[in-house]
C-alpha positions as CSV (number, residue, x, y, z in Angstrom):
1,M,13.1,-40.2,35.0
2,S,10.7,-42.4,33.0
3,E,8.6,-41.1,29.5
4,N,5.3,-41.9,32.0
5,A,6.6,-39.5,34.7
6,M,7.9,-37.0,32.4
7,A,4.8,-36.2,30.6
8,R,2.5,-36.9,34.0
9,R,4.8,-33.9,35.1
10,Q,4.8,-31.7,32.1
11,A,0.8,-32.4,32.2
12,L,1.0,-31.3,35.9
13,R,3.1,-28.6,34.8
14,G,0.7,-27.3,32.0
15,A,-1.8,-27.8,34.6
16,G,-1.6,-25.6,37.7
17,I,-4.6,-23.7,37.4
18,A,-3.9,-25.4,34.8
19,A,-2.6,-24.5,31.3
20,G,-5.6,-22.2,30.9
21,G,-7.5,-19.4,29.7
22,V,-8.0,-17.8,26.3
23,A,-9.6,-14.7,26.1
24,I,-12.6,-16.6,23.9
25,A,-14.9,-15.5,27.3
26,G,-15.0,-11.7,27.0
27,L,-15.6,-11.4,23.5
28,A,-18.8,-9.2,24.6
29,T,-18.2,-8.0,27.4
30,T,-18.9,-3.7,28.5
31,P,-18.9,-2.1,31.6
32,A,-22.5,-2.7,32.1
33,L,-22.2,-6.4,31.7
34,A,-19.5,-6.8,33.5
35,D,-21.3,-5.4,36.3
36,D,-23.5,-8.6,36.1
37,D,-22.6,-11.4,38.0
38,N,-20.6,-9.1,40.5
39,G,-18.2,-8.1,38.1
40,L,-16.7,-11.3,36.9
41,L,-18.1,-11.3,33.8
42,G,-14.9,-11.0,31.2
43,S,-10.7,-11.5,31.0
44,W,-8.0,-11.6,34.4
45,M,-4.4,-11.3,34.0
46,S,-3.6,-13.4,36.3
47,V,-0.7,-15.2,38.2
48,R,-0.9,-18.9,39.3
49,Q,2.1,-20.6,41.7
50,D,2.2,-24.4,42.6
51,D,2.6,-24.9,46.5
52,G,6.1,-25.9,47.0
53,S,7.5,-24.5,43.8
54,P,9.5,-21.4,43.7
55,D,7.9,-20.5,39.4
56,K,5.3,-18.2,38.3
57,V,3.1,-18.9,35.8
58,R,1.2,-15.9,33.7
59,L,-2.5,-17.3,32.8
60,V,-5.8,-15.3,31.1
61,L,-8.8,-16.1,33.3
62,S,-12.3,-15.9,31.4
63,F,-15.7,-15.8,33.1
64,A,-18.4,-16.1,30.0
65,G,-22.2,-15.2,30.4
66,G,-24.2,-19.0,30.8
67,G,-21.5,-20.0,33.2
68,V,-18.8,-20.6,30.5
69,F,-14.4,-20.8,31.7
70,V,-11.8,-20.5,29.3
71,S,-8.0,-20.0,31.4
72,H,-4.8,-20.4,29.2
73,D,-1.4,-20.5,30.6
74,I,0.6,-17.7,28.3
75,S,3.8,-17.9,29.6
76,P,4.9,-20.0,29.9
77,A,2.4,-21.8,27.6
78,G,0.5,-24.3,28.1
79,P,-2.5,-25.4,25.9
80,P,-6.1,-23.9,26.5
81,F,-8.6,-25.4,29.6
82,T,-12.1,-25.2,29.1
83,G,-14.8,-25.7,31.4
84,T,-18.1,-23.9,33.8
85,W,-17.7,-21.2,37.0
86,A,-20.9,-20.0,39.2
87,R,-20.8,-17.9,42.0
88,H,-21.3,-19.3,45.5
89,G,-22.4,-16.6,48.3
90,K,-19.0,-13.9,47.9
91,S,-17.2,-16.8,46.3
92,F,-17.0,-18.1,43.1
93,R,-16.0,-21.8,41.8
94,A,-14.7,-22.8,38.2
95,T,-14.2,-26.8,37.0
96,F,-12.4,-26.8,33.8
97,W,-10.3,-29.7,31.5
98,T,-7.6,-30.3,29.2
99,G,-6.1,-33.5,27.1
100,F,-2.7,-34.4,26.1
101,P,-1.5,-36.1,23.2
102,G,-0.9,-39.8,24.7
103,E,2.7,-41.5,23.6
104,G,1.8,-42.6,19.8
105,G,1.5,-39.0,19.5
106,P,-1.8,-36.4,18.5
107,E,-3.8,-39.1,17.6
108,S,-3.1,-41.1,20.8
109,V,-5.1,-40.8,24.0
110,G,-3.1,-39.3,27.1
111,P,-3.2,-38.1,30.7
112,T,-6.6,-35.7,31.1
113,V,-6.5,-32.9,33.6
114,R,-9.1,-31.2,35.7
115,V,-8.9,-28.3,37.8
116,R,-11.4,-27.1,40.6
117,L,-10.6,-23.5,41.6
118,V,-12.2,-21.5,44.1
119,G,-11.8,-17.7,44.6
120,T,-13.3,-14.3,45.8
121,L,-13.7,-10.6,44.5
122,K,-11.9,-7.7,46.4
123,H,-11.6,-4.5,45.4
124,G,-11.5,-4.8,41.9
125,K,-8.4,-8.3,42.2
126,I,-9.7,-11.9,42.1
127,S,-7.7,-14.8,43.9
128,G,-7.9,-17.9,45.1
129,T,-6.5,-21.6,45.1
130,Y,-6.9,-24.7,43.2
131,R,-6.3,-28.2,42.8
132,A,-5.2,-29.9,39.7
133,T,-5.7,-33.4,38.7
134,V,-4.3,-35.7,36.4
135,F,-6.3,-39.1,35.4
136,A,-4.4,-41.9,33.4
137,P,-5.2,-42.1,29.6
138,G,-9.3,-43.0,28.9
139,S,-10.1,-42.5,32.6
140,A,-11.8,-40.0,34.1
141,T,-11.7,-41.8,38.3
142,D,-8.0,-42.7,37.8
143,V,-5.9,-40.4,39.2
144,V,-2.2,-40.4,38.6
145,E,-0.8,-37.2,40.2
146,S,-2.1,-34.4,41.3
147,N,-0.7,-30.5,43.0
148,T,-3.0,-27.2,44.1
149,G,-1.6,-24.2,44.3
150,K,-2.6,-20.1,44.5
151,F,-3.4,-18.0,42.2
152,S,-4.9,-13.9,41.9
153,G,-5.5,-11.1,39.2
154,R,-6.5,-8.3,37.6
155,R,-9.5,-7.3,35.1
156,I,-7.6,-7.1,31.3
157,D,-9.2,-3.4,30.1
158,A,-10.9,-3.7,26.3
């Protein structure tokens, strides 16, 4: 397998929901604040699974005021993803991004990953689907690879 193929796989693996959600977004979440936006604000311990893969990844998804969204795979660990989220009727959507170093190391341009997530909050649990897209180094339009999957989670209590 070539180095480029391995780097793309690593980017996708880190992408699932893609490597996502440091708990930064839950900085000032109180029960009263968590009731805003129908209870989404705060951080959620979640599990994601890419379609066609038996592997499950534990991650934190964080929803903050102002539409800020952060995702971070924690087991196995991956880089944080940052982006935005919004309510759409009874569902919510998020779009978030991360980047990876290029073949020349941390100072070189590598692939970027965009994740689009659609989910719902029901009975104190979030769940939904996502699509992760890997773009060639230096491009936001040249798609190298993509995958889809499912996620679910429960709120992290302070």
